[in-house]
LOPA-42992 format. One line per 8 residues: number of its first residue (from 1); their letters; for each residue y, z negated, x of C-alpha. Coordinates in steps of 0.001 Angstrom, whole numbers. Example, Ala and Ser with C-alpha at 12.3 -4.5 7.8 and 13.67 -1.06 7.14 Angstrom:
BEGIN
1) AS) -4500 -7800 12300  -1060 -7140 13670
This chain:
BEGIN
1) MASTTNPL) 3596 29279 30041  4950 26471 27253  3988 22998 28697  2836 19988 26394  3851 16451 26756  597 15006 26948  -140 13943 30711  -3552 15969 30532
9) LSSSFYGT) -1831 19123 29595  187 21222 32397  830 24519 29869  137 26112 26544  484 29817 26227  2681 30799 23168  3426 27152 22421  6706 27392 20814
17) KILHSPPT) 6333 26753 17143  8249 29729 15796  7471 19589 1551  9632 7484 -44599  10793 4727 -48396  8300 2444 -49613  7588 3098 -53645  9096 389 -55925
25) PKTTRSSA) 6698 -2586 -56795  4911 -2959 -59785  3614 -5726 -61710  319 -5226 -63311  -939 -7636 -65903  -4658 -7493 -66880  -5773 -7506 -70641  -7976 -10126 -70479
33) PLLPLPFF) -7076 -14206 -69299  -6221 -14259 -65318  -9099 -14096 -63123  -9224 -17085 -60265  -8901 -14848 -57437  -9540 -16581 -53800  -6826 -16997 -51641  -6781 -17971 -47881
41) SKRKLVIA) -3790 -18565 -45539  -3724 -16128 -42799  -5901 -13745 -44346  -4422 -10858 -46089  -4700 -10329 -49826  -3517 -6730 -50044  -3470 -4467 -52789  -3292 -1037 -50998
49) KNEEPNSD) -4514 2594 -51304  -6977 4070 -49096  -8168 923 -47537  -11609 978 -45952  -13459 -2264 -47276  -14881 -2658 -44137  -14041 -6320 -42903  -15685 -9693 -43256
57) SFKSITSQ) -12795 -11146 -45115  -12805 -8228 -47448  -16564 -8508 -48216  -15730 -12501 -48772  -12876 -11326 -51272  -14991 -9074 -52999  -17944 -10942 -53419  -16177 -13912 -54932
65) ATLAGLLF) -14645 -11672 -57220  -17583 -10166 -58235  -18431 -13432 -59596  -15370 -14141 -61129  -15776 -10533 -62852  -18872 -11786 -64409  -17508 -14793 -65414  -14781 -12824 -66851
73) TSLTTQQA) -17320 -10804 -68965  -19084 -13955 -70401  -15796 -15126 -71299  -14493 -12196 -73312  -18139 -11921 -75018  -17248 -15635 -76681  -13719 -15513 -77234  -11804 -12222 -77365
81) LAVDNVTP) -8378 -12902 -76002  -5772 -10087 -76178  -3094 -9668 -73796  -806 -10168 -76683  -2186 -13763 -77303  252 -15297 -74566  1305 -18956 -74799  5020 -19220 -76052
89) PSQPAPLL) 7400 -19868 -73045  7907 -23111 -74632  4300 -24123 -74370  2284 -24704 -71758  -536 -22357 -70661  -3946 -22422 -72193  -6454 -24431 -69651  -9694 -22740 -69708
97) QAQPTKPN) -12557 -25199 -69751  -16088 -24036 -68959  -18860 -26474 -70668  -22006 -27410 -68925  -24978 -25679 -69398  -28729 -26580 -69173  -30388 -26782 -65738  -32330 -23625 -64510
105) SSPFSQNL) -29935 -21376 -66986  -28883 -18265 -65445  -24964 -18214 -64762  -24501 -14675 -65813  -26628 -14910 -69244  -25344 -18270 -70501  -22555 -18914 -73306  -19992 -20653 -72358
113) NLTAPKPQ) -17577 -22622 -74852  -13795 -22129 -73915  -11214 -24882 -75153  -7582 -24649 -75207  -5516 -27913 -75329  -3000 -28087 -78109  204 -26794 -77254  3155 -29455 -76569
121) QQSVTDLP) 6582 -29507 -76168  7690 -29420 -72638  10996 -30316 -71059  12477 -27895 -68676  15487 -29924 -67545  13320 -31439 -64672  12766 -28170 -62619  13914 -27912 -58919
129) EGSQWRYS) 17147 -26282 -58218  17766 -23240 -56278  16157 -20155 -55310  13999 -21489 -52857  11289 -24606 -53636  9236 -26988 -51982  5573 -25982 -52008  5081 -29425 -53406
137) EFLNAVKK) 7267 -28844 -56217  5982 -25610 -56942  2715 -27246 -57555  3866 -30121 -59884  5590 -27219 -61941  2416 -25139 -62168  577 -28308 -63005  3247 -29044 -66122
145) GKVERVRF) 3057 -25681 -67266  6343 -24695 -66037  5799 -21278 -63865  4948 -18203 -66023  3768 -16092 -63221  4095 -15573 -59575  3928 -12703 -57205  2263 -12917 -53862
153) AKEGSALQ) 4242 -10907 -50957  1953 -8375 -49396  834 -10614 -46351  367 -13703 -48501  2757 -15979 -46519  5290 -16300 -49569  5424 -15896 -53212  8012 -15180 -55734
161) LTAIDGRR) 7685 -17330 -59436  9120 -16847 -62799  9690 -20121 -64418  9102 -20437 -68230  12952 -20735 -68469  13258 -17155 -66628  14721 -18427 -63392  13239 -17056 -60286
169) ASVVVPND) 12638 -18967 -56790  10645 -18334 -53559  8082 -20339 -52086  6511 -20428 -48690  2900 -20775 -48779  923 -22833 -46546  -2599 -22543 -45781  -4388 -23818 -49044
177) PDLIDILA) -7447 -22010 -50146  -7210 -23716 -53858  -3899 -22277 -54952  -5561 -19279 -56554  -7861 -21776 -58461  -4748 -24108 -59607  -2749 -21155 -60793  -5627 -19447 -62854
185) MNGVDISV) -6704 -23020 -64299  -2948 -23267 -65361  -2780 -19810 -67042  -77 -18503 -64187  206 -14616 -64102  -803 -13500 -60442  70 -10296 -59250  260 -8925 -55582
193) SEGDSGGG) 3444 -6943 -54107  2387 -3432 -52914  6119 -3160 -51287  9818 -4312 -51071  12058 -2145 -52738  14729 -3858 -50986  13098 -3229 -47534  14555 467 -46677
201) IFNFIGNL) 17544 -789 -45116  15705 -3872 -43248  13192 -1686 -42160  15816 542 -40337  17312 -2459 -38999  13954 -3629 -37537  13385 -426 -36178  16722 -225 -34386
209) LFPIIAFA) 16377 -3584 -32972  12693 -3653 -31930  13379 -1358 -28834  16197 -3767 -27842  13671 -7219 -28352  10839 -5405 -26678  12906 -4502 -23214  14706 -8169 -23733
217) GLFFLFRR) 11230 -10038 -23788  10138 -7348 -20812  13090 -8578 -18718  12133 -12373 -19508  8811 -11920 -18508  10019 -10273 -14948  12403 -13147 -14248  9610 -15737 -15195
225) GQGGPGGP) 7177 -13985 -12566  9929 -13933 -9902  10820 -17594 -10114  13301 -17335 -12918  13639 -20126 -16101  10235 -19290 -17149  8274 -20387 -14369  9205 -22109 -10956
233) GGLGGPMD) 8513 -20058 -7950  6748 -17399 -10096  3867 -19623 -10593  2119 -19358 -13737  4330 -16496 -14640  2463 -13936 -16988  3238 -10910 -14638  2395 -13003 -11331
241) FGRSKSKF) 5288 -10791 -9324  5866 -14079 -7115  2525 -14800 -6219  1373 -13936 -2605  -1266 -10930 -2449  -2910 -12472 769  -6486 -12258 1034  -8085 -15777 1663
249) QEVPETGV) -11467 -16695 3003  -12623 -20330 3555  -15309 -19362 5813  -13993 -15943 7286  -17251 -13456 7497  -15550 -10537 9264  -18388 -9671 11456  -16317 -9217 14488
257) TFSDVAGA) -16425 -11668 17292  -14823 -11692 20857  -17969 -9647 22619  -17089 -6721 19899  -13624 -6524 21562  -13513 -4435 24715  -10693 -3423 27003  -8262 -6149 26240
265) DQAKLELQ) -9421 -8762 28594  -6144 -10898 29038  -5403 -10963 25343  -8708 -12296 24378  -8388 -14803 26891  -4673 -16068 25400  -6399 -15865 21804  -9684 -17849 23146
273) EVVDFLKN) -7249 -20694 24038  -5833 -20862 20486  -9620 -20737 18885  -10739 -23382 21242  -7603 -25590 20410  -8555 -25360 16745  -12208 -26175 17478  -11623 -28745 20297
281) PDKYTALG) -8300 -30314 19523  -8701 -33600 21420  -9013 -31799 25011  -5692 -30535 24602  -3781 -33319 22387  -5137 -35832 25205  -2739 -33985 27887  137 -33736 25233
289) AKIPKGCL) -367 -30059 24677  544 -28875 21019  -1037 -26006 19194  1061 -22770 19323  2946 -22146 15968  2377 -18259 16253  1119 -15702 18502  2652 -12134 18168
297) LVGPPGTG) 360 -9193 19249  2326 -6471 20837  982 -3300 21806  964 512 21274  -917 2109 17923  -4663 1616 17838  -5167 -798 21249  -6908 -3134 18912
305) KTLLARAV) -4388 -5862 17443  -5881 -6276 14109  -9453 -6125 15704  -8358 -8960 17802  -6973 -10951 14826  -10738 -10346 13173  -12334 -11719 16156  -10171 -14802 16066
313) AGEAGTPF) -11166 -15352 12249  -14743 -14797 13230  -14653 -17010 16110  -12667 -19967 14896  -14412 -20705 11599  -10960 -21984 9727  -9561 -20906 6676  -8105 -17568 7043
321) FSCAASEF) -5195 -15653 5243  -4481 -12099 5886  -1652 -10045 4503  458 -6792 5238  4181 -7592 5683  4870 -4612 3248  3291 -6496 483  6222 -9221 493
329) VELFVGVG) 8868 -6411 -12  9132 -5333 -3739  11391 -3645 -6210  12750 -6896 -7848  14971 -9183 -6086  13455 -12348 -5072  9816 -11466 -5064  9531 -11479 -1162
337) ASRVRDLF) 10884 -14892 -773  8784 -16217 -3423  5400 -14610 -1997  6320 -16113 1431  6545 -19652 -99  3523 -19083 -1938  1779 -18086 954  2477 -21056 3009
345) EKAKSKAP) 1910 -23447 124  -1705 -22267 -112  -1795 -22076 3805  -317 -26061 4185  -2926 -26913 1696  -6009 -25441 3594  -4233 -26777 7025  -5609 -26171 9915
353) CIVFIDEI) -5735 -22532 9175  -4822 -19056 10226  -2273 -16746 8607  -2494 -13203 9921  665 -10733 9425  140 -7205 10082  3068 -4898 10986  5300 -7685 10635
361) DAVGRQRG) 7991 -5312 11427  8165 -4130 7916  9957 -7442 7266  10955 -9025 10394  13715 -6197 11876  16934 -7272 12783  19253 -8731 10017  22314 -6456 9459
369) AGMGGGND) 25732 -6946 11245  27650 -7233 7874  28431 -4052 7301  27516 -2277 4290  27512 -5497 2260  25440 -5837 -660  22236 -8089 -1351  19307 -7245 1210
377) EREQTINQ) 15863 -8074 -73  14298 -7780 3109  16658 -10069 4724  15946 -12640 2041  12341 -12225 2947  12673 -12970 6582  15070 -15961 6110  12350 -17232 4120
385) LLTEMDGF) 10037 -16624 6574  11806 -18064 9408  12181 -21291 7389  8634 -21676 6395  7412 -21236 10082  9996 -23520 11751  12577 -25343 9120  13709 -28332 8151
393) SGNSGVIV) 10107 -29718 6890  8185 -28096 9776  4840 -26345 9557  1950 -28340 10999  -1501 -26796 11104  -653 -23305 10108  -867 -20800 12929  484 -17528 12088
401) LAATNRPD) -814 -14588 13785  1188 -11438 13452  937 -7790 15077  3511 -5168 15445  3891 -1802 17751  7725 -2427 17468  8798 -5160 19250  12096 -4030 19855
409) VLDSALLR) 13375 -4242 16437  12470 -7487 15649  15052 -10291 14891  15445 -12594 17927  15230 -15757 15538  11770 -14788 14907  10505 -14141 18353  11939 -17355 19735
417) PGRFDRQV) 9559 -20537 20752  8610 -22506 17749  7941 -19902 15720  6151 -17089 17967  5292 -19053 21096  3354 -16488 22493  3866 -12900 22600  255 -11285 23678
425) TVDRPDVA) 469 -7568 24826  -2302 -5490 24083  -2110 -2469 26133  -3563 619 26695  -7108 113 28583  -8012 1101 32476  -10720 2973 33666  -13019 -420 33585
433) GRVKILQV) -11710 -1105 29893  -12245 2288 28625  -16051 2412 29897  -16526 -594 27930  -15265 471 24996  -17299 3599 25211  -20142 1608 25485  -19178 -394 22448
441) HSRGKALA) -18441 2939 20072  -21752 4546 21456  -24049 1837 19741  -26025 3440 17290  -25515 7109 18572  -28342 9167 20137  -26845 9999 23705  -28470 12317 26217
449) KDVDFEKI) -29241 11145 29872  -26415 13439 31041  -23667 11348 29263  -21658 9380 31897  -19300 7155 30727  -17498 6722 34127  -16377 10423 33980  -15629 10369 30512
457) ARRTPGFT) -13193 7189 31283  -11615 9149 34000  -11048 12273 31771  -9423 9987 29153  -6544 8279 30831  -3936 6873 28579  -6621 6954 25676  -6384 3786 23229
465) GADLQNLM) -9486 2081 21581  -8943 4109 18483  -8920 7205 20376  -11805 6745 22147  -13721 5671 18901  -12602 9123 17699  -13854 10831 20422  -17354 9613 20333
473) NEAAILAA) -17398 10296 16801  -16013 13989 17070  -18880 14157 19556  -21628 13141 17133  -20282 15590 14623  -20385 18220 16916  -23897 17675 18121  -24812 17642 14115
481) RRELKEIS) -23042 20899 13407  -24789 22501 16346  -28163 20892 14613  -29076 18919 17947  -30902 15655 18136  -28688 14199 21014  -24964 13920 21928  -24405 15388 25597
489) KDEIADAL) -21798 15625 27740  -20815 19314 26375  -20210 17807 23090  -18150 15103 24338  -16096 17711 26584  -15688 19851 23511  -14426 16960 21543  -12247 15536 23857
497) ERIIAGPE) -10643 19404 24060  -10403 19549 20389  -8744 16149 20286  -6059 16965 22917  -5126 20618 22076  -6951 21203 18964  -9682 23053 17676  -10731 26385 19092
505) KKNAVVSE) -9694 29802 17450  -13147 31585 17566  -12217 34555 15103  -8820 35114 16945  -7903 38632 17762  -6925 38831 21410  -6615 42172 22887  -7340 42659 26293
513) EKKKLVAY) -4030 43371 27784  -3229 39787 26293  -6146 38122 27491  -5211 39468 31134  -1551 38138 30670  -3017 34814 29379  -5298 34610 32685  -2773 35196 35119
521) HEAGHALV) -343 32868 33403  -2667 30030 33343  -4290 30919 36615  -206 30513 38133  -358 27181 36867  -3505 26078 38566  -2813 27671 41629  285 26177 42123
529) GALMPEYD) -586 22760 40813  -3747 23004 43604  -1419 23515 46380  1294 21265 45713  741 18075 48047  90 14602 46059  -85 16355 43040  -2995 15786 40227
537) PVAKISII) -6167 17786 40663  -7312 20574 38271  -9845 19647 35910  -10329 22673 33808  -8807 26046 32994  -9237 27902 29754  -7822 30967 28066  -9665 30229 24596
545) PRGQAGGL) -7110 29814 22189  -6289 26354 20670  -4030 25359 18089  -447 26894 19344  -1695 27475 22780  -3048 30753 24000  -4389 28978 27371  -4509 25462 28759
553) TFFAPSEE) -4669 24143 32338  -6028 20228 32358  -5250 18092 34964  -6351 14689 35790  -3681 12400 36319  -3472 9307 38338  -4992 6076 36955  -2360 4291 38813
561) RLESGLYS) 547 6306 38110  101 6227 34480  -356 2260 34484  2519 1433 36643  5148 4182 35255  6438 4671 38761  6828 8403 39743  8247 9647 43120
569) RSYLENQM) 10994 12437 43439  8536 14452 45129  5910 14039 42188  8885 15150 39722  9873 18242 41723  6108 19168 41913  5868 18914 38579  8716 21406 37742
577) AVALGGRV) 6871 24030 40017  3656 23767 38458  5479 24211 35105  7175 27217 36373  3972 28848 37834  2866 30544 34906  5961 32461 34433  6194 33503 38463
585) AEEVIFGQ) 2683 34728 37948  3604 37120 34899  6589 38388 37175  4770 39047 40162  1745 40725 38463  3335 42592 35496  7156 42657 36361  10141 40844 35165
593) ANVTTGAS) 10437 43531 32115  6934 42600 31055  7343 39114 30848  6929 37191 27678  7851 33912 25672  4770 32099 26476  6759 29966 28876  9338 28511 26391
601) NDFMQVSR) 7503 24905 26385  7463 25195 30271  11335 25521 30278  12056 22870 28149  9627 20430 30096  11710 21402 33226  15246 21279 31950  14364 17737 30584
609) VARQMVER) 12785 16403 33696  15537 17703 36048  18230 16208 33906  16416 12987 33668  16375 13119 37465  20162 13620 37601  21501 11485 34849  19101 8495 34662
617) FGFSKKIG) 17083 8252 38002  19692 8630 40584  18055 11492 42436  21180 13525 42778  23361 12879 45949  26512 14336 44145  26097 11844 41102  24937 9189 43506
625) QVAVGSSG) 23311 5906 42134  24803 5983 38900  23395 6558 35101  25523 8735 33257  25703 8597 29233  24953 5534 27447  22870 5122 24540  24184 4155 21064
633) GNPFLGQQ) 22114 2388 18391  22245 1670 14651  22525 -2281 14126  20360 -2204 10978  17629 -217 12317  17814 -1850 15894  16676 1216 17650  18352 4166 20004
641) MSSQKDYS) 19576 6796 17535  21801 8945 19667  23024 9372 22973  26748 9327 23896  28346 10886 26830  30854 8301 28430  31757 10774 31380  34638 13062 31913
649) MATADIVD) 33974 17052 31661  34120 17192 35412  31095 14983 35702  29461 17081 33438  29906 20089 35174  28518 18293 38064  25380 17317 36116  24925 20636 34941
657) AEVRELVE) 25202 22425 38468  22706 19641 40072  20282 20263 37203  20529 24266 37891  19869 23579 41499  16639 21435 41045  15195 24035 38598  15905 26772 40946
665) KAYKRATE) 14408 24829 43947  11358 24558 41980  11200 28134 41075  11449 29124 44426  8435 27011 45566  6245 28216 42770  7153 31745 43998  6408 31044 47562
673) IVTTHIDI) 2816 30120 46704  2043 32745 44253  3142 35622 46742  1507 34012 49431  -2042 33221 47882  -2095 36193 45826  -5790 37030 46229  -6851 33511 44961
681) LHKLANLL) -4800 34357 42023  -6432 37640 41218  -10103 35806 41896  -9319 33265 39702  -7554 35551 36831  -10893 37779 36664  -13299 34866 36688  -11139 33675 33563
689) IEKESVDG) -11091 36835 32203  -14937 37113 32591  -15975 33539 31575  -12854 32221 29320  -13331 28870 30832  -13337 27534 34556  -14050 23678 35538  -12465 21727 38361
697) EEFMSLFI) -15266 22158 40497  -15775 26303 40337  -12106 26256 40828  -12158 24403 43892  -14826 26501 45290  -12450 29489 45434  -9725 27523 47447  -12288 26823 49963
705) DGKAELYV) -13759 30226 50181  -10113 31854 50503  -8974 29051 53035  -5840 28108 51271  -3834 25210 52731  -1372 23162 50901  2106 23905 50640  4695 22361 53060
713) S) 8434 22759 52255
């Protein structure tokens, strides 16, 4: 039967795993004297087709043009001036003057008397030279009657004039709202250009250059945001790439205190000293003590490292910055170092304060050994982090908390005292710690009276705080699915099995023959495990399919053995025999011709344990107290990537022979137990076929009734 690496599972049956050009402009002249149209700078005076008159500026111009039109009607009633009666070029344009009327008279019905000044000779030798006139020169020429007509550009920012001597010039128009009135009063012909006949090639060039200019501007903004010439340090840059994305709380309100953290008493004690130092610094400085500059929280995933940091923030009451290390590294070069500088500049302005960097291994990995070359953005970021924490200028008043579950890949310069003075290990909780964690995560849940946290804690060795939180949540979901008012021990037990082995396959089609085969296979595991001396007791046997497993046998591993990580030679030999118990039971009951592939995972487990005993643990007399094979690693990743064999072929033959000998010995022991206690094997298999699940107490009653004895080799 296949075995799993989880310490709670001995085996799993069938556990093998068998991503367009503008028109030519036209100058139109009216058949009557020119209108004093209003002109406003920065407001477009546009004669265009299909334009919707809905803007405020257009309404203002329209209303004034209407008044001018009415004035024009009155003027044409008194004096009908035809378009051909234009002042000769050598004479100044007629000046239209309106005579005052009586008060209270209507401006629209009154008769206006227009008088035109007598023509007089003007000199044309004092006109400005060149094709570009200043605005003041243009106004003087208009007032002296030396300008015949003007054509405004479509956007109203420039005009082209025609002087009385036929010369043409251009003028840049400033913001002068009286210009139209001055031109009209001096009889200048006014028109507005609808386009530019010579603009085709320029429009083509403009369309061609626009993408290049746009990308150049975007690149400038990026460099400005990264601390380039546009803005030192990226501060104030429009894109704000160089700013730190850390979250800041002047008065942290995390809602978590040390009382909400259970199962990590030693880690809490060391962090409480940091909090106490911030609250009562005199007590420590009187003895010459200095506050730690950094604390590194190390531990497996889910043990509560981030929760402890939130508790520190809630307890200390000092300004708190929190961020993830992955926020420093970006696509653009220099952004990470800029964000580190920005973070510590903000922190120093709020000192004393706490900075928390989660998953610091994202930027704190070991720096390269010079191979590959190139520019590593991550290395720039870690170099800046090292300087900010303990560099030339120092880092007073800023305490850095960091968390990681990969301390083995961190750079040694980051771990030295002065940067991270303390390394706080947040390990998996023990039994007492798991009880406290279960009590914390059971708040607000309706529990039945039969729930015993002590028993649950003993059935969950190796579980972290996150695992236990998930366990209680899954149990609550199961109770709601079953329409219960309380969470009983059965829901918790089912939730535990679901987490470990996967959900039940209730609709799986299992024939009676296969069901019988699985029952004897799991009975073989349980039988050998129960009769092996100093081995873990059986907690539960099940032939209900879960995940990839057709059946499971749960063992309750020793708490002391799990915490210490020390395994004896006899325990490892017993473990191999238990793993082979399922295959032995199949052979004894069904014969070697009818055995199945259900024990594939079991063989993998047995082979791995046996090879480790020979190569690493020194449990072979022929190899002796020598570890054969050395690990090779990637200098950039700082972790073991492969295993190299540094021994001869002769030694390899000896290793293979020793491994085979250990496996054969385990097979022999399992066979002896199964054949000797064949009656208990039949009873247990029949009970499993009938009930599908057998707990540990019911299983032990079979041994008491059968008067079974422990195996003695």
